[in-house]
N, C-alpha and C positions, 0 to 999 in steps of 0.2 A: 382230933384235927389239931395240927401244930399251929404255931403263930403265923407262919408263911402262907399257909392255905388259907387262914382267916383273913389275912392281910390282902392278899390277891382277890378274894370274894369282896372284901370291903373297897377295895380299887374299882373293881368292875361295877359294883353297885353305884359308886360316886360318878363313874363316867357315864352309866346309864341314866342317872338323874340329871346330869348335865345335859345330855344329849336329848333327853325328853323336854326338858326346860327350852333349850334352844329351838326344838321343833316346834313346841307349843308357841313361841313367840313368832315363828315364821308364819304360822297358820292364822294367828291372830292379825298380823299384818296384811296376810293375803285377802283375810275376809274383810278388812276394811277398804283395800281396794276393791274387791268386788263389789262392795256396798256402793263406793264412789262411783264405779263404772256403771251399775245399774241404775243410779240416780241420773247420770249424765245421759244415759241412753233413753231413759223415759222422757226427759226433756228434748231430746233430738226427735224421738219419735212424735211429740206433741207438735213440734214445729213442722215436721215433715206432713203429718197429717192436716195441719192448719194450712200449709202451702198447697196441698193436693185439692183441698176443699175450696180455695179461693178461686173464683172466676177470673179469668185474665180477660181483661177487655182491650182488643187491640184497636188502634186508631187506623184510619185509611192508609197512613203512611206506613206503618208497621204491616199490614196486613199484604201477604204475598200473593199475586196473581195465580190462578190454578194452573197456569202453565209452567211455573217455576218448581 
């Protein structure tokens, strides 16, 4: 192999290493976002479950007559 071929191979390897590092960083940031969204979803699910289990007490003024 001559020097040109070796240099092209080295450049390709350097490019692939850089691309691999960039993609790894993207995946890491996406995983952080997924974890944050899961935590937020868990909180919202808890709030929704709590709201659904609460018994709503209506006053006579809030109660609609059956014909409405």
